[in-house]
C-alpha positions as CSV (number, residue, x, y, z in Angstrom):
1,M,-17.7,6.5,2.2
2,N,-19.8,3.9,-0.2
3,C,-18.6,2.9,-3.8
4,W,-20.7,4.9,-6.4
5,H,-21.7,1.5,-8.4
6,C,-23.2,-0.8,-5.3
7,E,-22.9,1.4,-2.0
8,R,-20.3,-1.0,-0.2
9,T,-17.8,0.2,1.7
10,A,-15.2,2.0,-0.6
11,Q,-11.6,1.4,-0.5
12,G,-10.3,4.2,-2.6
13,V,-11.4,7.0,-5.1
14,C,-11.3,7.7,-8.9
15,K,-8.1,9.8,-9.6
16,F,-9.8,11.3,-12.6
17,C,-13.2,12.5,-10.8
18,G,-13.1,11.4,-7.3
19,R,-15.9,9.0,-7.2
20,A,-15.7,6.1,-4.3
21,L,-15.1,2.6,-5.3
22,C,-14.9,-0.6,-3.7
23,Q,-12.3,-3.2,-4.5
24,E,-14.5,-5.0,-7.1
25,H,-15.7,-2.2,-9.1
26,V,-12.0,-0.7,-9.5
27,K,-10.6,-0.1,-12.9
28,K,-7.0,1.2,-13.6
29,L,-5.6,3.7,-15.8
30,P,-2.6,5.4,-16.2
31,Y,-2.2,9.1,-14.8
32,I,0.0,11.7,-15.9
33,L,1.7,13.5,-12.9
34,S,3.6,16.0,-15.0
35,I,4.5,17.2,-18.6
36,Y,8.0,19.0,-19.0
37,V,10.5,19.8,-21.9
38,D,13.9,17.9,-21.4
39,R,17.1,19.7,-22.3
40,Q,16.9,18.3,-26.0
41,D,13.3,20.2,-26.6
42,H,11.7,16.8,-26.2
43,R,8.3,16.9,-24.3
44,Q,8.3,14.1,-21.4
45,A,5.8,13.1,-19.0
46,L,6.1,11.7,-15.4
47,V,3.2,8.8,-15.3
48,V,2.0,6.5,-12.8
49,N,0.3,3.4,-14.1
50,N,-2.4,1.6,-12.5
51,A,-4.3,4.5,-11.1
52,L,-7.9,3.9,-9.8
53,Y,-10.4,4.6,-12.3
54,C,-14.4,4.2,-11.8
55,G,-15.3,3.7,-15.6
56,V,-17.8,6.2,-15.3
57,C,-16.2,9.2,-16.0
58,Q,-14.7,9.9,-19.1
59,P,-10.7,11.4,-19.0
60,R,-9.9,13.1,-22.8
61,D,-7.2,11.7,-24.9
62,E,-6.5,15.2,-26.0
63,P,-6.2,18.5,-24.1
64,I,-8.5,21.1,-24.5
65,H,-8.0,24.7,-25.3
66,L,-8.7,27.0,-22.5
67,E,-9.1,30.3,-24.4
68,Q,-10.4,32.6,-21.7
69,L,-7.0,32.0,-20.1
70,D,-5.0,33.4,-23.1
71,H,-5.4,37.0,-21.7
């Protein structure tokens, strides 16, 4: 697989969109693995720091409502 940006051999893929990345073009963002409610009714998140990110895709800051799944 080749890098999305420069066509060199990829070293990994973007955790958010799957684009292949060489070592030079890798960026990093935190990635949420899981969100849960603890015993005190607080929302907690299990997060991995430094997940590979391509810099092209745009992960959203806020969740989106999936109205069609409410039924």
